N, CA, C and O of each residue as an XYZ file, in Angstrom:
960
protein
N     120.811    116.061    121.122
C     119.930    114.819    120.730
C     120.835    113.692    120.827
O     122.029    113.728    120.530
N     120.165    112.638    121.283
C     120.822    111.299    121.302
C     121.229    110.759    119.829
O     120.577    111.043    118.824
N     122.266    110.029    119.826
C     122.657    109.429    118.443
C     121.842    108.308    118.234
O     121.265    107.767    119.177
N     121.738    107.876    116.970
C     120.829    106.879    116.460
C     121.043    105.511    117.099
O     120.119    104.701    117.179
N     122.280    105.260    117.557
C     122.726    103.972    118.219
C     122.004    104.011    119.718
O     121.399    103.023    120.134
N     122.110    105.152    120.439
C     121.702    105.324    121.615
C     120.169    105.372    121.703
O     119.545    104.947    122.675
N     119.594    105.939    120.581
C     118.148    105.937    120.312
C     117.630    104.535    120.311
O     116.743    104.151    121.073
N     118.296    103.699    119.313
C     117.762    102.289    119.136
C     118.137    101.453    120.351
O     117.483    100.415    120.449
N     118.978    101.657    121.230
C     119.193    100.888    122.409
C     118.043    101.364    123.459
O     117.624    100.547    124.280
N     117.588    102.562    123.428
C     116.711    102.982    124.312
C     115.367    102.353    123.910
O     114.617    101.962    124.804
N     115.007    102.229    122.577
C     113.809    101.608    122.046
C     113.872    100.134    122.328
O     112.855     99.538    122.682
N     114.951     99.563    122.195
C     115.077     98.050    122.528
C     114.699     97.743    123.983
O     113.881     96.864    124.254
N     115.333     98.515    124.943
C     114.877     98.381    126.414
C     113.471     98.551    126.740
O     112.812     97.858    127.516
N     113.015     99.742    125.930
C     111.475     99.948    126.113
C     110.722     98.662    125.692
O     109.918     98.149    126.469
N     110.937     98.214    124.650
C     110.245     97.077    124.149
C     110.362     95.809    125.226
O     109.409     95.084    125.508
N     111.548     95.689    125.711
C     111.667     94.663    126.719
C     110.823     94.938    128.024
O     110.389     94.008    128.704
N     110.635     96.130    128.306
C     109.818     96.487    129.574
C     108.385     96.349    129.277
O     107.603     95.696    129.967
N     108.090     96.989    128.229
C     106.548     97.414    127.796
C     106.237     96.489    126.602
O     107.109     96.010    125.878
N     104.992     96.296    126.473
C     104.445     95.517    125.248
C     104.566     96.469    124.146
O     104.960     97.621    124.329
N     104.178     95.930    122.822
C     104.241     96.748    121.724
C     103.216     97.977    121.980
O     103.631     99.108    121.729
N     102.070     97.833    122.403
C     101.303     98.976    122.504
C     101.712    100.073    123.548
O     101.506    101.277    123.394
N     102.317     99.494    124.627
C     102.816    100.431    125.570
C     104.140    101.382    124.754
O     104.209    102.609    124.822
N     104.950    100.658    124.132
C     106.074    101.280    123.418
C     105.577    102.214    122.463
O     106.208    103.251    122.258
N     104.382    101.933    121.777
C     103.969    102.757    120.813
C     103.463    104.139    121.639
O     103.858    105.240    121.254
N     102.787    104.041    122.512
C     102.239    105.100    123.462
C     103.265    105.857    123.979
O     103.076    107.072    123.928
N     104.364    105.454    124.493
C     105.594    106.075    125.043
C     106.195    106.936    123.923
O     106.476    108.126    124.065
N     106.379    106.188    122.734
C     107.157    107.030    121.695
C     106.292    108.067    121.199
O     106.849    109.067    120.746
N     104.896    108.012    121.200
C     104.197    109.193    120.761
C     103.974    110.331    121.787
O     103.612    111.449    121.419
N     104.174    110.052    122.935
C     104.505    110.921    124.088
C     105.724    111.642    123.968
O     105.825    112.852    124.170
N     106.605    110.914    123.652
C     108.037    111.494    123.506
C     108.059    112.476    122.347
O     108.656    113.548    122.434
N     107.407    112.099    121.272
C     107.294    112.983    120.052
C     106.582    114.380    120.371
O     106.977    115.487    120.006
N     105.577    114.121    121.046
C     104.784    115.332    121.528
C     105.444    116.370    122.383
O     105.377    117.585    122.195
N     106.108    115.736    123.373
C     106.966    116.490    124.130
C     108.191    117.154    123.574
O     108.478    118.307    123.896
N     108.822    116.538    122.854
C     109.998    117.173    121.966
C     109.601    118.278    121.202
O     110.290    119.297    121.178
N     108.410    118.157    120.489
C     107.933    119.306    119.572
C     107.342    120.411    120.458
O     107.619    121.580    120.189
N     106.516    120.107    121.538
C     105.946    121.104    122.310
C     106.928    121.856    123.010
O     106.703    123.046    123.232
N     107.942    121.350    123.373
C     109.071    122.178    124.239
C     110.214    122.662    123.254
O     111.191    123.307    123.633
N     109.990    122.297    122.015
C     110.937    122.872    120.959
C     112.440    122.257    121.003
O     113.439    122.881    120.645
N     112.434    121.041    121.461
C     113.768    120.465    121.643
C     114.250    120.055    120.136
O     115.441    119.831    119.916
N     113.232    119.966    119.086
C     113.581    119.664    117.927
C     112.752    120.529    116.931
O     111.603    120.804    117.275
N     113.155    120.933    115.878
C     112.373    121.771    114.840
C     111.136    121.152    114.485
O     111.143    119.946    114.241
N     110.057    121.817    114.421
C     108.845    121.154    114.113
C     108.814    120.877    112.507
O     109.512    121.554    111.752
N     108.024    119.916    112.066
C     107.979    119.373    110.881
C     107.498    120.355    109.839
O     107.805    120.143    108.666
N     106.801    121.369    110.148
C     106.296    122.444    109.174
C     107.486    123.517    108.826
O     107.281    124.521    108.143
N     108.819    123.150    109.416
C     109.848    124.068    109.141
C     111.116    123.200    108.653
O     112.279    123.540    108.872
N     110.716    121.980    107.931
C     111.719    121.294    107.446
C     112.308    121.624    106.025
O     113.096    120.954    105.359
N     111.717    122.842    105.735
C     112.162    123.291    104.328
C     111.878    122.472    103.159
O     112.662    122.392    102.214
N     110.703    121.832    103.219
C     110.287    120.957    102.088
C     108.848    121.286    101.822
O     108.156    121.634    102.778
N     108.310    121.209    100.579
C     107.076    121.478    100.069
C     106.138    120.445    100.870
O     106.613    119.412    101.340
N     104.903    120.751    100.988
C     103.922    119.974    101.642
C     103.293    118.951    100.759
O     102.067    118.844    100.756
N     104.006    118.226    100.043
C     103.572    117.380     99.024
C     103.919    115.919     99.403
O     104.347    115.715    100.539
N     103.772    114.919     98.569
C     104.110    113.612     98.597
C     105.005    113.134     97.547
O     104.728    113.227     96.351
N     106.129    112.600     98.024
C     107.091    111.918     97.107
C     107.010    110.483     97.109
O     107.057    109.909     98.197
N     106.884    109.754     95.940
C     106.921    108.404     95.910
C     108.387    107.892     95.594
O     108.960    108.089     94.522
N     108.871    107.259     96.593
C     110.410    106.691     96.343
C     110.439    105.337     95.919
O     110.088    104.495     96.745
N     110.837    104.920     94.642
C     110.678    103.545     94.172
C     112.091    103.116     93.850
O     112.895    103.890     93.332
N     112.394    101.786     94.190
C     113.607    101.049     93.614
C     113.107     99.866     93.040
O     112.706     98.904     93.695
N     113.133     99.945     91.765
C     112.678     98.906     90.797
C     113.744     98.092     90.033
O     114.841     98.565     89.735
N     113.322     96.751     89.715
C     114.179     95.986     88.994
C     113.431     94.807     88.202
O     112.891     93.858     88.769
N     113.473     94.990     86.870
C     112.813     94.035     85.935
C     111.275     93.910     86.473
O     110.892     92.831     86.926
N     110.642     94.732     86.429
C     109.011     94.799     86.834
C     108.213     95.110     85.800
O     107.160     95.681     86.083
N     108.485     94.839     84.479
C     107.877     95.270     83.318
C     106.243     94.856     83.444
O     105.380     95.565     82.926
N     105.949     93.732     84.130
C     104.680     93.313     84.041
C     103.746     94.161     84.917
O     102.559     94.235     84.602
N     104.241     94.847     86.067
C     103.416     95.496     86.957
C     103.754     96.933     87.069
O     103.015     97.646     87.746
N     104.812     97.445     86.467
C     105.366     98.834     86.826
C     104.311     99.807     86.412
O     104.066    100.845     87.027
N     103.669     99.381     85.266
C     102.671    100.597     84.741
C     101.362    100.667     85.719
O     101.051    101.774     86.159
N     100.693     99.678     86.023
C      99.671     99.875     87.013
C     100.173    100.234     88.354
O      99.378    100.830     89.080
N     101.380     99.971     88.821
C     101.908    100.322     90.073
C     102.002    101.915     90.091
O     101.455    102.575     90.975
N     102.672    102.435     89.141
C     102.908    104.037     89.007
C     101.444    104.631     88.974
O     101.107    105.476     89.803
N     100.595    104.178     88.011
C      99.393    104.743     87.606
C      98.416    104.628     88.988
O      97.714    105.592     89.294
N      98.413    103.633     89.644
C      97.538    103.532     90.911
C      97.735    104.522     92.009
O      96.941    104.653     92.941
N      98.825    105.208     91.855
C      99.022    106.268     92.893
C      99.268    107.799     92.279
O      99.808    108.718     92.895
N      98.783    107.854     91.019
C      99.138    109.194     90.431
C      98.278    110.402     90.818
O      98.516    111.580     90.550
N      97.238    109.901     91.496
C      96.486    110.950     91.938
C      96.581    111.259     93.620
O      95.781    111.934     94.268
N      97.652    110.643     94.067
C      98.070    110.743     95.447
C      99.515    111.554     95.529
O      99.697    112.508     96.287
N     100.375    111.091     94.748
C     101.832    111.668     94.914
C     101.973    112.816     93.745
O     101.314    112.902     92.709
N     103.013    113.662     94.211
C     103.186    114.764     93.312
C     104.508    114.571     92.606
O     104.692    115.219     91.575
N     105.549    113.667     93.090
C     106.473    113.351     92.343
C     106.976    111.840     92.542
O     106.799    111.286     93.627
N     107.600    111.188     91.484
C     108.341    110.059     91.669
C     109.728    110.047     91.546
O     110.320    110.579     90.606
N     110.298    109.420     92.520
C     111.784    109.267     92.333
C     111.976    107.812     92.218
O     111.870    107.055     93.183
N     112.294    107.393     90.883
C     112.527    105.875     90.539
C     113.913    105.739     90.267
O     114.502    106.399     89.410
N     114.472    104.818     91.050
C     115.896    104.283     90.799
C     115.781    102.854     90.287
O     115.474    101.865     90.954
N     116.067    102.908     89.042
C     116.008    101.616     88.120
C     117.044    100.857     88.063
O     118.103    101.331     87.651
N     116.959     99.600     88.441
C     118.270     98.506     88.216
C     117.790     97.379     87.317
O     118.231     96.241     87.475
N     117.013     97.629     86.500
C     116.482     96.756     85.542
C     117.499     96.422     84.489
O     118.074     97.400     84.011
N     117.836     95.252     84.034
C     118.810     94.819     83.032
C     118.140     93.957     82.003
O     118.621     93.960     80.870
N     117.074     93.209     82.265
C     116.609     92.110     81.439
C     115.144     92.341     80.732
O     114.617     91.477     80.032
N     114.624     93.475     80.977
C     113.234     93.525     80.408
C     113.009     95.030     80.111
O     113.918     95.855     80.204
N     111.628     95.362     79.716
C     111.433     96.654     79.178
C     111.082     97.663     80.287
O     110.607     98.739     79.922
N     111.258     97.439     81.571
C     110.758     98.467     82.595
C     111.279     99.815     82.380
O     110.505    100.754     82.567
N     112.695    100.085     81.949
C     113.107    101.520     81.678
C     112.161    102.278     80.610
O     111.659    103.390     80.777
N     112.019    101.429     79.459
C     111.123    101.962     78.436
C     109.747    102.323     78.814
O     109.193    103.363     78.459
N     109.167    101.300     79.639
C     107.799    101.605     80.068
C     107.761    102.864     81.058
O     106.859    103.691     80.925
N     108.563    102.986     81.874
C     108.722    104.166     82.778
C     108.688    105.352     81.880
O     107.908    106.282     82.088
N     109.523    105.333     80.884
C     109.648    106.610     80.152
C     108.367    106.966     79.338
O     108.016    108.127     79.131
N     107.707    105.876     78.900
C     106.417    106.050     78.208
C     105.434    106.360     79.135
O     104.616    107.189     78.734
N     105.274    105.930     80.270
C     104.236    106.447     81.270
C     104.492    107.854     81.593
O     103.529    108.606     81.744
N     105.874    108.352     81.732
C     106.057    109.634     82.029
C     105.520    110.655     80.905
O     104.952    111.720     81.146
N     105.781    110.176     79.742
C     105.316    111.025     78.512
C     103.914    111.157     78.170
O     103.423    112.244     77.866
N     103.174    109.934     78.218
C     101.946    109.676     78.072
C     101.077    110.465     79.114
O     100.189    111.242     78.763
N     101.376    110.224     80.326
C     100.419    110.881     81.435
C     100.928    111.990     82.016
O     100.331    112.503     82.962
N     102.205    112.563     81.487
C     102.718    113.844     82.084
C     102.916    113.946     83.479
O     102.594    114.913     84.170
N     103.535    112.762     83.915
C     103.813    112.712     85.246
C     105.192    113.239     85.702
O     106.119    113.301     84.894
N     105.324    113.591     86.897
C     106.690    114.209     87.325
C     107.435    113.077     87.854
O     107.351    112.808     89.053
N     108.256    112.298     86.956
C     109.007    111.065     87.295
C     110.453    111.514     87.040
O     110.850    111.896     85.939
N     111.241    111.432     88.198
C     112.630    111.365     88.134
C     113.296    109.951     87.856
O     113.418    109.204     88.827
N     113.708    109.547     86.696
C     113.964    108.205     86.420
C     115.605    108.163     86.283
O     116.243    108.780     85.429
N     116.124    107.359     87.244
C     117.531    107.095     87.277
C     117.856    105.641     87.054
O     117.182    104.702     87.481
N     118.992    105.550     86.320
C     119.457    104.018     86.222
C     120.544    103.874     87.102
O     121.463    104.687     87.007
N     120.597    102.970     87.952
C     121.682    102.745     88.848
C     121.879    101.278     89.217
O     120.975    100.675     89.794
N     123.087    100.655     88.890
C     123.307     99.354     89.110
C     124.278     99.035     90.210
O     125.024     98.057     90.170
N     124.236     99.915     91.207
C     124.947     99.776     92.481
C     124.473     98.435     93.196
O     123.279     98.148     93.283
N     125.438     97.676     93.674
C     125.043     96.323     94.290
C     124.505     96.631     95.564
O     123.548     95.973     95.972
N     124.952     97.471     96.193
C     124.515     97.763     97.685
C     123.162     98.513     97.613
O     123.119     99.720     97.374
N     121.992     97.715     97.840
C     120.715     98.349     97.658
C     120.477     99.296     98.817
O     119.686    100.221     98.631
N     121.055     99.171     99.956
C     120.997    100.209    101.037
C     121.335    101.625    100.554
O     120.638    102.613    100.784
N     122.519    101.614     99.837
C     123.264    102.828     99.323
C     122.132    103.490     98.239
O     121.841    104.685     98.267
N     121.561    102.553     97.313
C     120.781    102.945     96.396
C     119.563    103.563     96.965
O     119.132    104.601     96.463
N     118.955    102.988     98.008
C     117.757    103.452     98.484
C     118.014    104.768     99.249
O     117.142    105.637     99.237
N     119.092    104.939     99.867
C     119.361    106.226    100.573
C     119.652    107.302     99.550
O     119.438    108.486     99.811
N     120.150    106.890     98.359
C     120.415    107.970     97.401
C     119.061    108.504     96.826
O     118.822    109.694     96.624
N     118.216    107.472     96.594
C     116.868    107.915     96.111
C     116.094    108.747     97.093
O     115.367    109.677     96.744
N     116.287    108.361     98.369
C     115.600    109.237     99.480
C     116.045    110.554     99.461
O     115.267    111.464     99.747
N     117.413    110.805     99.105
C     118.029    112.348     99.234
C     117.416    113.150     98.023
O     117.276    114.373     98.053
N     117.058    112.343     96.941
C     116.482    113.029     95.748
C     115.187    113.535     95.953
O     114.753    114.407     95.200
N     114.485    113.066     96.934
C     112.998    113.372     96.945
C     112.906    114.887     97.449
O     113.821    115.374     98.113
N     111.886    115.528     97.143
C     111.686    116.999     97.537
C     110.579    117.284     98.491
O     110.516    118.436     98.919
N     109.733    116.453     98.874
C     108.369    116.592     99.457
C     108.580    116.422    100.956
O     109.548    115.820    101.419
N     107.645    116.970    101.672
C     107.604    116.714    103.236
C     107.286    115.135    103.556
O     107.819    114.552    104.500
N     106.431    114.560    102.730
C     105.926    113.306    103.011
C     106.674    112.326    102.013
O     106.821    112.684    100.844
N     107.109    111.209    102.408
C     107.868    110.072    101.598
C     107.006    108.829    101.569
O     106.808    108.239    102.631
N     106.460    108.369    100.409
C     105.825    107.169    100.220
C     106.803    106.096     99.835
O     107.589    106.377     98.931
N     106.863    105.016    100.339
C     107.776    103.969     99.858
C     106.962    103.035     98.994
O     105.932    102.508     99.415
N     107.418    102.848     97.830
C     106.615    102.115     96.810
C     107.494    101.318     96.010
O     108.618    101.696     95.678
N     106.911    100.047     95.652
C     107.785     99.254     94.784
C     107.155     98.876     93.480
O     105.966     99.187     93.425
N     107.618     98.311     92.457
C     107.090     98.219     91.112
C     106.049     97.073     91.181
O     105.382     96.902     90.160
N     105.835     96.327     92.159
C     104.904     95.223     92.336
C     103.778     95.515     93.458
O     103.076     94.641     93.965
N     103.726     96.897     93.757
C     102.675     97.426     94.707
C     101.574     97.999     93.799
O     101.757     98.685     92.793
N     100.421     97.610     94.312
C      99.231     98.390     93.474
C      98.254     98.962     94.616
O      97.842     98.236     95.521
N      97.936    100.248     94.509
C      97.168    100.884     95.415
C      95.719    100.449     95.186
O      95.309    100.443     94.025
N      94.889    100.076     96.204
C      93.302    100.090     96.148
C      92.795    101.490     96.139
O      93.396    102.468     96.582
N      91.591    101.471     95.569
C      90.817    102.808     95.446
C      90.766    103.668     96.718
O      90.674    104.896     96.719
N      90.834    102.914     97.752
C      90.601    103.548     99.074
C      91.879    104.398     99.524
O      91.799    105.262    100.397
N      92.971    104.105     98.905
C      94.286    104.650     99.452
C      94.432    106.181     99.348
O      94.867    106.866    100.273
N      94.019    106.690     98.098
C      94.235    108.157     97.960
C      93.354    108.849     99.014
O      93.770    109.526     99.953
N      92.032    108.566     98.707
C      91.166    109.603     99.657
C      91.539    109.368    101.305
O      91.654    110.294    102.108
N      91.689    108.026    101.607
C      92.098    107.879    103.052
C      93.475    108.540    103.409
O      93.523    109.137    104.485
N      94.488    108.503    102.702
C      95.786    109.228    103.083
C      95.501    110.764    102.977
O      95.847    111.479    103.917
N      94.901    111.294    101.906
C      94.583    112.822    101.913
C      93.983    113.115    103.024
O      94.559    113.973    103.693
N      92.806    112.598    103.542
C      91.865    113.017    104.597
C      92.858    112.971    105.926
O      92.844    113.897    106.738
N      93.670    111.886    106.071
C      94.446    111.695    107.154
C      95.381    112.686    107.353
O      95.526    113.154    108.482
N      96.108    113.117    106.320
C      97.180    114.035    106.299
C      96.649    115.473    106.627
O      97.350    116.293    107.220
N      95.405    115.723    106.219
C      94.808    116.995    106.362
C      94.444    117.231    107.904
O      94.340    118.355    108.397
N      94.266    116.044    108.597
C      93.786    116.206    109.963
C      94.934    116.036    110.982
O      94.713    116.163    112.186
N      96.195    115.741    110.484
C      97.291    115.701    111.347
C      97.937    116.972    111.599
O      97.944    117.884    110.772
N      98.617    117.047    113.030
C      99.206    118.367    113.378
C     100.566    118.628    112.428
O     101.559    117.916    112.577
N     100.536    119.424    111.700
C     101.667    119.727    110.752
C     102.921    119.999    111.299
O     103.924    119.878    110.595
N     103.004    120.395    112.615
C     104.247    120.422    113.416
C     105.009    119.135    113.759
O     106.198    119.148    114.079
N     104.261    118.022    113.675
C     104.720    116.752    114.209
C     105.061    115.885    113.061
O     104.584    116.050    111.938
N     106.022    114.822    113.421
C     106.487    113.970    112.475
C     105.735    112.659    112.697
O     105.451    112.268    113.829
N     105.413    111.973    111.554
C     104.562    110.753    111.651
C     105.173    109.492    110.795
O     105.878    109.687    109.805
N     104.846    108.220    111.257
C     105.000    107.138    110.553
C     103.651    106.653    110.409
O     102.937    106.513    111.402
N     103.203    106.357    109.117
C     101.855    105.896    108.940
C     102.013    104.600    108.388
O     102.722    104.424    107.398
N     101.342    103.582    109.012
C     101.331    102.199    108.867
C      99.868    101.771    108.238
O      98.792    102.245    108.602
N     100.057    100.783    107.226
C      98.801    100.231    106.820
C      99.313     98.637    106.351
O     100.501     98.316    106.323
N      98.223     97.752    106.007
C      98.623     96.526    105.689
C      98.588     96.560    104.049
O      97.656     97.079    103.434
N      99.604     96.005    103.481
C      99.605     95.302    102.077
C      98.928     93.933    102.129
O      99.176     93.195    103.082
N      98.058     93.536    101.130
C      97.761     92.064    101.192
C      98.684     91.524    100.297
O      98.834     92.100     99.219
N      99.409     90.395    100.582
C     100.379     89.518     99.923
C      99.691     88.598     99.090
O      98.913     87.831     99.658
N      99.826     88.512     97.771
C      99.557     87.638     96.850
C     100.623     86.869     96.351
O     101.726     87.389     96.182
N     100.377     85.498     96.057
C     101.246     84.584     95.581
C     100.917     83.772     94.370
O      99.848     83.165     94.317
N     101.771     83.734     93.411
C     101.459     83.024     92.207
C     100.478     83.761     91.384
O     100.731     83.999     90.203
N      99.439     84.115     91.904
C      98.361     84.800     90.964
C      97.583     85.620     91.938
O      97.848     85.651     93.140
N      96.577     86.307     91.352
C      95.747     87.338     92.064
C      94.528     86.678     92.781
O      93.690     87.405     93.314
N      94.395     85.201     92.811
C      93.476     84.703     93.387
C      94.003     84.056     94.896
O      93.205     83.620     95.724
N      95.285     84.073     95.069
C      95.737     83.431     96.164
C      96.585     84.210     97.070
O      97.721     84.581     96.775
N      95.992     84.445     98.189
C      96.692     85.250     99.262
C      97.912     84.239     99.874
O      97.790     83.016     99.934
N      98.898     84.857    100.238
C      99.988     84.026    101.040
C      99.555     83.794    102.431
O      99.504     84.646    103.318
N      99.206     82.370    102.535
C      98.656     81.999    103.907
C      99.499     82.169    105.190
O      99.048     82.300    106.328
N     101.023     82.140    104.755
C     101.944     82.151    105.788
C     102.199     83.666    106.179
O     102.694     83.918    107.277
N     101.867     84.672    105.295
C     102.369     86.024    105.395
C     101.249     86.929    104.627
O     101.564     87.665    103.692
N     100.019     86.815    105.070
C      98.866     87.446    104.378
C      98.990     88.843    104.340
O      98.675     89.393    103.285
N      99.429     89.603    105.379
C      99.494     90.988    105.442
C     100.957     91.595    105.745
O     101.613     91.281    106.738
N     101.381     92.504    104.759
C     102.697     92.982    105.213
C     102.451     94.518    105.662
O     102.035     95.357    104.863
N     102.727     94.790    106.924
C     102.424     95.959    107.514
C     103.847     96.734    107.921
O     104.684     96.250    108.683
N     103.943     97.867    107.345
C     105.270     98.690    107.715
C     104.647    100.217    107.624
O     103.473    100.477    107.361
N     105.598    101.080    107.876
C     105.349    102.421    107.975
C     105.486    103.095    106.502
O     106.422    103.865    106.286
N     104.631    102.820    105.596
C     104.780    103.110    104.180
C     104.850    104.589    103.844
O     105.388    105.031    102.829
N     104.331    105.229    104.673
C     104.318    106.836    104.607
C     104.856    107.326    105.570
O     104.448    106.978    106.678
N     105.905    108.256    105.473
C     106.622    108.904    106.643
C     106.735    110.470    106.413
O     106.664    110.915    105.267
N     106.908    111.284    107.484
C     107.227    112.626    107.332
C     108.888    112.647    107.117
O     109.641    111.977    107.824
N     109.241    113.323    106.275
C     110.805    113.503    105.907
C     111.356    114.319    107.205
O     110.739    115.237    107.744
N     112.585    113.837    107.596
C     113.488    114.469    108.607
C     114.870    114.253    108.050
O     115.039    113.378    107.201
N     115.867    114.993    108.473
C     117.086    114.760    108.091
C     117.804    113.517    108.796
O     118.890    113.099    108.395
N     117.100    112.946    109.900
C     117.701    111.620    110.525
C     117.137    110.499    109.859
O     117.690    109.428    110.109
N     116.104    110.475    109.016
C     115.833    109.042    108.476
C     116.638    108.575    107.439
O     117.176    109.319    106.619
N     116.751    107.144    107.458
C     117.771    106.718    106.652
C     117.419    105.103    106.467
O     116.760    104.546    107.344
N     117.819    104.463    105.450
C     117.674    103.064    105.253
C     118.874    102.356    105.781
O     120.018    102.609    105.403
N     118.516    101.319    106.810
C     119.574    100.524    107.314
C     119.411     99.103    107.179
O     118.229     98.762    107.141
N     120.300     98.124    107.091
C     120.298     96.746    106.851
C     119.226     96.155    107.887
O     119.165     96.693    108.992
N     118.446     95.165    107.614
C     117.783     94.423    108.402
C     117.595     92.942    107.814
O     116.700     92.642    107.023
N     118.583     92.041    108.323
C     118.658     90.705    107.984
C     118.960     90.804    106.316
O     119.929     91.468    105.945
N     118.244     90.238    105.498
C     118.430     90.305    104.092
C     117.682     91.482    103.423
O     117.783     91.586    102.201
N     116.996     92.312    104.060
C     116.153     93.371    103.737
C     116.744     94.673    104.177
O     117.862     94.768    104.683
N     115.767     95.866    103.911
C     116.144     97.055    104.296
C     115.093     97.374    105.180
O     113.983     96.848    105.096
N     115.455     98.368    106.176
C     114.461     98.918    107.037
C     114.621    100.544    107.079
O     115.727    101.054    107.257
N     113.575    101.227    106.923
C     113.667    102.788    107.108
C     113.542    103.177    108.605
O     112.492    103.144    109.246
N     114.740    103.544    109.066
C     114.874    103.985    110.426
C     114.308    105.357    110.411
O     114.571    106.098    109.463
N     113.509    105.775    111.442
C     113.003    107.035    111.832
C     113.309    107.245    113.325
O     113.337    106.294    114.107
N     113.524    108.437    113.675
C     113.696    108.884    115.027
C     112.519    108.470    115.923
O     111.438    108.099    115.464
N     112.822    108.564    117.333
C     111.790    108.252    118.252
C     110.705    109.380    118.249
O     109.604    109.195    118.768
N     111.027    110.459    117.696
C     109.916    111.486    117.740
C     108.853    111.313    116.590
O     107.806    111.961    116.579
N     109.150    110.514    115.748
C     107.973    110.069    114.755
C     106.940    109.357    115.476
O     107.057    108.314    116.119
N     105.918    110.062    115.281
C     104.572    109.361    115.967
C     103.978    108.299    115.204
O     103.749    108.491    114.010
N     103.672    107.093    115.801
C     102.896    106.096    114.867
C     101.488    106.308    114.707
O     100.759    106.557    115.668
N     101.061    106.215    113.474
C      99.599    106.246    113.069
C      99.250    104.920    112.386
O      99.830    104.591    111.351
N      98.312    104.159    112.952
C      97.948    102.908    112.166
C      96.555    103.063    111.454
O      95.555    103.507    112.018
N      96.607    102.669    110.228
C      95.309    102.463    109.563
C      95.094    101.091    109.368
O      95.855    100.363    108.731
N      93.820    100.662    110.045
C      93.553     99.242    110.210
C      92.875     98.499    108.962
O      92.178     97.499    109.140
N      93.077     98.959    107.871
C      92.574     98.238    106.678
C      93.569     98.265    105.508
O      94.366     99.182    105.314
N      93.450     97.229    104.793
C      94.407     97.026    103.818
C      94.098     98.240    102.664
O      92.962     98.449    102.239
N      95.216     98.954    102.258
C      95.038     99.916    101.227
C      95.705     99.664     99.983
O      95.584    100.438     99.035
N      96.447     98.558     99.931
C      97.244     98.319     98.701
C      97.650     96.837     98.679
O      97.593     96.185     99.722
N      98.044     96.304     97.560
C      98.243     94.925     97.083
C      99.801     94.690     96.754
O     100.393     95.450     95.988
N     100.387     93.675     97.331
C     101.761     93.417     96.954
C     101.720     92.046     96.166
O     101.262     91.055     96.734
N     102.160     91.976     94.956
C     101.826     91.055     93.976
C     103.007     90.094     94.017
O     102.884     89.043     93.388
N     104.163     90.333     94.699
C     105.178     89.390     95.011
C     105.598     88.687     93.751
O     106.237     89.140     92.802
N     104.996     87.220     93.984
C     105.647     86.328     92.959
C     104.428     86.215     91.676
O     104.516     85.440     90.724
N     103.377     87.113     91.899
C     102.483     86.956     90.827
C     103.009     87.336     89.210
O     103.458     88.425     88.853
N     102.848     86.313     88.493
C     103.536     86.461     87.078
C     102.298     86.175     86.064
O     101.308     85.522     86.393
N     102.481     86.716     84.875
C     101.487     86.137     83.764
C     101.816     84.659     83.562
O     102.933     84.218     83.837
N     100.803     83.880     83.066
C     101.013     82.452     83.064
C     102.423     81.940     82.350
O     103.120     81.133     82.964
N     102.787     82.370     81.187
C     103.929     81.997     80.857
C     105.225     82.297     81.527
O     106.123     81.456     81.499
N     105.374     83.395     82.101
C     106.411     83.736     82.989
C     106.279     82.816     84.347
O     107.274     82.374     84.922
N     105.147     82.619     84.720
C     104.998     81.754     85.897
C     105.520     80.428     85.551
O     106.260     79.880     86.369
N     105.231     79.828     84.431
C     105.829     78.475     84.047
C     107.331     78.502     84.097
O     107.970     77.528     84.493
N     107.889     79.608     83.700
C     109.393     79.726     83.476
C     109.823     79.732     85.093
O     110.725     79.012     85.520
N     109.214     80.452     85.754
C     109.599     80.736     87.123
C     109.576     79.358     88.000
O     110.513     79.037     88.730
N     108.419     78.606     87.840
C     108.327     77.514     88.752
C     109.069     76.311     88.170
O     109.506     75.471     88.956
N     109.255     76.152     86.776
C     109.803     75.168     86.332
C     111.041     75.265     85.438
O     111.571     74.242     85.005
């Protein structure tokens, strides 16, 4: 197989030649061929349980961490939460949720400055075939769980997938959508493979997946990103 740098260069050239839709179609064809001709192991042989792991890296999220975790409790089978909180009750709230709702939460305190390293460490601790990337200020809409469960049941278990859908971005309060960036679309749910990893992207992180991951788009918002949404007192402190 090609190295990740060669794969990335190939995808870059492809995007220069084809538009986004053409690139997506080509990537999906490559994924089908690699599996069908057994150039890579099928996804149902990755030695992982066919469940969903929520991977969370949180920091001082006491206002939203409880609804964030509980909004996906009927979807995911385990949570891997790497907690970098220093100044609020996020750690205590996570432990309370774990006990009260009897959730399978692996809660780790880690203050490593390199957030890419932290995210990759959390990724390695997951045990399921499916990885859901989730943050302490993400809230699932009611449609998320039935939509994802129905989709997974109808996908080819041999193949690897990146599943995209929009987050609705709220700013300041839950009545105002960010007009400059109303929807945040990424591959929030992916099939685990030994090749996936977090890499730097400007000031943020990006989950790299090999070209054999097929892209699936869900064209409706399934979750909310509360971003700078704070209770009134905290909002005053933050703005002024």
